[in-house]
C-alpha positions as CSV (number, residue, x, y, z in Angstrom):
1,M,11.0,21.7,-9.4
2,N,12.0,22.4,-13.1
3,F,12.6,25.6,-14.5
4,H,9.6,25.7,-16.9
5,L,7.6,25.7,-13.6
6,K,9.5,28.8,-12.2
7,S,8.8,30.5,-15.4
8,L,5.3,30.5,-14.6
9,K,3.0,33.1,-12.7
10,I,0.7,30.7,-10.5
11,G,-2.7,32.0,-9.5
12,F,-5.1,31.0,-6.3
13,L,-8.2,32.1,-6.9
14,G,-9.5,31.7,-3.1
15,A,-7.1,31.8,-0.2
16,G,-8.3,29.1,2.2
17,H,-6.4,26.3,4.0
18,M,-5.5,24.3,0.7
19,S,-4.3,27.5,-1.2
20,Q,-2.3,28.1,1.6
21,A,-0.6,25.0,2.1
22,M,0.0,24.9,-1.9
23,I,1.8,28.5,-1.7
24,K,3.9,27.3,2.0
25,G,5.3,24.2,-0.2
26,L,5.9,26.0,-3.6
27,L,8.0,28.7,-1.4
28,E,9.5,26.6,0.3
29,N,10.8,24.4,-2.9
30,G,11.9,27.7,-4.5
31,L,9.2,29.4,-6.0
32,D,9.9,33.1,-6.1
33,A,6.9,35.0,-3.8
34,N,6.8,37.3,-7.0
35,K,5.6,34.5,-9.2
36,I,2.5,33.8,-6.9
37,Y,-0.8,35.7,-7.1
38,V,-3.9,35.5,-4.6
39,S,-7.2,36.9,-5.0
40,N,-10.3,35.9,-2.3
41,R,-13.8,36.9,-1.9
42,T,-12.3,39.0,1.6
43,P,-9.8,41.1,2.0
44,G,-8.7,39.9,5.6
45,K,-7.0,36.4,4.6
46,L,-5.1,37.9,1.6
47,Q,-3.6,40.6,4.0
48,K,-2.3,37.9,5.9
49,L,-0.8,36.0,3.4
50,S,0.8,39.1,1.8
51,E,2.2,40.0,5.4
52,S,3.4,36.5,6.0
53,H,4.6,35.2,2.6
54,K,5.3,38.2,0.7
55,V,2.9,36.9,-2.5
56,Q,0.9,39.3,-4.6
57,I,-2.5,40.2,-4.4
58,C,-5.1,40.8,-6.9
59,S,-8.1,43.0,-6.2
60,S,-10.4,40.8,-8.4
61,N,-10.4,37.6,-9.8
62,E,-10.4,39.0,-13.3
63,E,-7.4,40.7,-12.6
64,L,-5.9,37.1,-11.5
65,V,-7.0,35.2,-14.6
66,E,-5.3,37.8,-16.9
67,T,-2.1,37.7,-14.8
68,C,-1.5,34.2,-14.2
69,D,-0.6,31.3,-16.5
70,V,-1.6,28.9,-14.0
71,V,-5.1,29.5,-12.2
72,I,-5.9,27.1,-9.0
73,I,-9.6,27.7,-8.3
74,A,-9.8,26.8,-4.8
75,V,-13.3,27.5,-3.7
76,K,-16.0,25.9,-2.1
77,P,-17.6,23.4,-4.8
78,Q,-21.0,25.5,-4.5
79,D,-19.4,28.6,-5.5
80,L,-17.1,27.9,-8.2
81,L,-19.2,28.7,-11.1
82,A,-20.6,31.5,-9.6
83,A,-16.9,32.4,-9.3
84,I,-16.0,32.0,-13.0
85,E,-19.3,32.8,-14.7
86,P,-18.7,36.3,-14.8
87,I,-15.0,36.3,-16.1
88,S,-15.3,32.9,-18.1
89,Q,-14.3,35.3,-21.5
90,A,-11.1,36.4,-19.4
91,F,-9.4,33.0,-19.4
92,L,-7.2,32.6,-22.2
93,E,-7.0,30.1,-25.1
94,R,-4.7,27.1,-23.6
95,Q,-4.4,28.8,-20.0
96,I,-4.1,26.0,-17.4
97,V,-7.1,26.0,-14.8
98,I,-7.0,23.7,-11.7
99,S,-10.0,22.9,-10.0
100,L,-10.1,21.8,-6.5
101,A,-13.5,21.5,-6.2
102,A,-15.4,18.2,-5.1
103,G,-18.3,17.0,-7.4
104,L,-17.5,19.1,-10.2
105,R,-16.6,16.8,-13.2
106,M,-14.3,17.7,-15.9
107,D,-17.6,17.7,-18.3
108,T,-19.0,20.7,-16.5
109,L,-15.5,22.7,-16.4
110,E,-15.4,21.5,-20.2
111,K,-18.9,23.2,-20.4
112,H,-17.8,26.7,-18.8
113,L,-14.1,26.8,-19.7
114,P,-14.0,25.2,-23.1
115,Q,-10.8,27.4,-24.3
116,C,-8.3,26.0,-21.4
117,R,-6.4,23.0,-20.1
118,L,-8.5,21.9,-17.7
119,V,-7.4,19.8,-14.3
120,R,-9.4,18.3,-11.7
121,L,-6.8,17.9,-8.6
122,M,-8.1,16.3,-5.0
123,P,-5.2,17.1,-2.4
124,N,-6.0,15.6,1.2
125,T,-5.0,18.0,4.7
126,P,-1.9,16.1,5.3
127,T,-0.7,18.5,2.5
128,L,-0.2,20.8,4.7
129,I,2.3,19.0,6.7
130,S,3.9,17.9,3.1
131,K,2.8,14.2,3.6
132,G,-0.4,14.6,1.4
133,L,-1.6,12.3,-1.4
134,I,-2.2,14.5,-4.5
135,G,-4.7,12.8,-7.1
136,Y,-5.2,14.6,-10.7
137,L,-7.1,14.0,-13.8
138,T,-6.6,16.1,-16.7
139,H,-9.1,16.3,-19.9
140,D,-6.8,14.9,-22.4
141,E,-3.4,13.3,-23.2
142,D,-1.5,16.7,-22.4
143,E,1.8,15.3,-21.2
144,A,3.4,19.0,-20.9
145,L,0.3,19.5,-18.5
146,K,0.9,16.6,-16.8
147,T,4.5,17.8,-15.6
148,V,3.3,21.3,-14.4
149,V,1.0,19.5,-12.3
150,E,3.0,17.0,-10.7
151,D,5.9,19.7,-10.2
152,L,3.6,22.0,-8.7
153,C,2.4,19.5,-6.3
154,A,5.8,17.6,-5.6
155,P,6.4,19.6,-2.4
156,L,3.2,18.7,-1.0
157,G,3.6,15.0,-1.0
158,S,3.0,12.2,-3.1
159,V,1.3,12.8,-6.7
160,F,-0.6,10.4,-8.6
161,E,-2.4,10.4,-11.9
162,M,-5.8,8.9,-12.2
163,S,-6.6,7.2,-15.4
164,D,-10.7,8.3,-15.2
165,E,-13.2,10.5,-13.7
166,D,-14.6,7.3,-11.4
167,Q,-11.3,6.6,-10.3
168,F,-10.5,10.3,-9.6
169,E,-13.7,10.5,-7.2
170,S,-12.8,7.0,-5.5
171,F,-9.2,8.4,-4.8
172,M,-10.8,11.6,-3.4
173,I,-13.3,9.2,-0.9
174,A,-10.5,7.0,0.5
175,C,-7.7,9.6,0.5
176,S,-9.2,12.8,1.1
177,S,-12.5,11.9,2.6
178,G,-10.7,8.9,4.3
179,T,-8.6,11.3,6.3
180,G,-11.7,12.2,8.2
181,F,-12.9,8.6,8.4
182,V,-9.3,7.5,10.3
183,F,-10.0,10.7,12.5
184,E,-13.1,9.5,13.7
185,L,-11.7,6.2,14.4
186,M,-9.1,8.0,16.3
187,T,-11.8,9.4,18.6
188,Y,-13.1,6.4,19.6
189,W,-9.7,5.1,20.6
190,H,-8.9,8.5,22.3
191,E,-12.6,8.0,24.0
192,W,-12.1,4.7,25.3
193,M,-8.6,5.5,27.2
194,I,-10.3,8.1,29.1
195,E,-12.9,6.3,30.1
196,H,-9.9,3.6,31.2
197,G,-8.5,6.4,33.6
198,F,-5.8,8.1,31.1
199,D,-5.4,11.5,31.0
200,E,-6.9,13.3,28.1
201,E,-3.6,14.8,26.6
202,I,-1.8,11.5,27.2
203,A,-4.8,9.7,25.8
204,Q,-4.4,11.4,22.8
205,K,-0.7,11.3,22.3
206,M,-0.8,7.5,22.8
207,T,-3.8,7.7,20.4
208,I,-1.9,9.2,17.9
209,E,1.5,7.0,18.2
210,T,-0.6,4.2,18.0
211,F,-1.9,5.0,14.3
212,L,1.1,6.8,13.0
213,G,3.4,3.9,14.5
214,A,1.4,1.1,12.8
215,S,1.5,3.3,9.5
216,L,5.2,4.0,9.6
217,L,5.8,-0.1,10.1
218,A,4.0,-0.6,7.4
219,Q,5.9,1.8,5.6
220,K,9.3,0.4,6.4
221,S,7.9,-3.0,5.3
222,P,7.2,-2.9,2.1
223,D,8.1,-6.6,1.5
224,L,4.9,-7.3,3.9
225,G,1.1,-7.3,3.2
226,L,-1.3,-5.6,5.3
227,E,-2.2,-9.0,6.3
228,E,1.1,-10.2,7.2
229,L,1.9,-7.1,9.7
230,Q,-1.6,-7.6,11.4
231,S,-1.0,-11.8,12.0
232,R,2.6,-10.7,13.7
233,V,0.9,-8.7,16.8
234,T,-2.0,-11.5,16.5
235,S,-1.7,-15.1,18.3
236,K,-3.7,-17.8,18.3
237,K,-6.6,-17.3,21.1
238,G,-4.8,-14.0,22.0
239,V,-6.1,-10.5,23.4
240,T,-5.8,-9.5,20.0
241,S,-7.1,-12.3,18.5
242,A,-10.3,-11.7,20.7
243,G,-10.4,-8.2,19.7
244,L,-10.5,-8.9,16.4
245,E,-12.7,-11.7,16.2
246,S,-15.3,-9.2,17.7
247,M,-14.6,-6.6,15.0
248,R,-15.4,-9.1,12.1
249,E,-18.6,-10.3,14.0
250,L,-19.7,-7.0,14.3
251,E,-18.8,-6.3,10.5
252,I,-17.0,-3.5,10.9
253,E,-15.4,-3.8,7.4
254,R,-19.3,-3.6,6.1
255,A,-20.3,-0.6,8.4
256,L,-17.1,1.2,6.9
257,R,-17.9,0.1,3.1
258,I,-21.5,1.9,3.6
259,S,-19.8,4.6,4.7
260,F,-17.5,4.8,2.0
261,E,-20.5,4.2,-0.4
262,K,-22.3,7.1,1.6
263,A,-19.6,9.7,0.4
264,A,-19.8,8.5,-3.0
265,L,-23.5,9.2,-3.5
266,R,-23.4,12.3,-1.8
267,N,-20.2,13.0,-4.4
268,K,-22.8,11.9,-7.4
269,E,-25.6,14.7,-5.8
270,M,-23.0,17.0,-5.6
271,S,-22.2,16.4,-9.0
272,R,-25.8,16.4,-10.7
273,L,-26.7,19.8,-8.6
274,I,-23.7,21.6,-9.9
275,K,-23.9,22.2,-14.0
């Protein structure tokens, strides 16, 4: 984290899980708690954050905006415009505003906050353990802004700049929603093992370790593609081969692609509804 970021006051409008994860990452990487401000619709989470992390509490969203150099809007997409419309004039010229809202495109943000330096940011839930993927998109080629965003998010995992809105939304579906899709698959593994006599707790541990082990093996084998790694556990006419043949006959890939496209359609619906 560079000195420039440490000199900024960072505000979180909303105190949910993602705000808490980002705050934890920033504090663990040397940002002073006196530089972090939080506002929230209800006071309970604010009190807990103040007690656990010693961050600064703002009594209103307007106070947060007036105090901070960077404002991270971390509320539900359907609540974002209602949160910023009453205080839109409090945002300063060239103030950095980062939206975590799915379905709320850059042109909508620009319409409501034309004076600000705007960023769309999409972390996935493994940011809670600093193993996240974070995609971001800026509304113009602002290198200083990109540096702030990357320094801000580096403690949370791997940070990637997106080339345009379409790529940003594809990232969101594959890597943010995708975490949920992976948990769905893990549930199938877990249930199958329980059906075949394993204790529930042991079945969960084995399921987690299967997915984790495969991911780590791929990570530690950068010269091997995923198909090559798969071939190393698949012998001709063997057990794995029989299972894979069935998966392909059942068109598992097609089912997953349809799921991705359904998520993309829902994102487009949200974009149309939130203007």
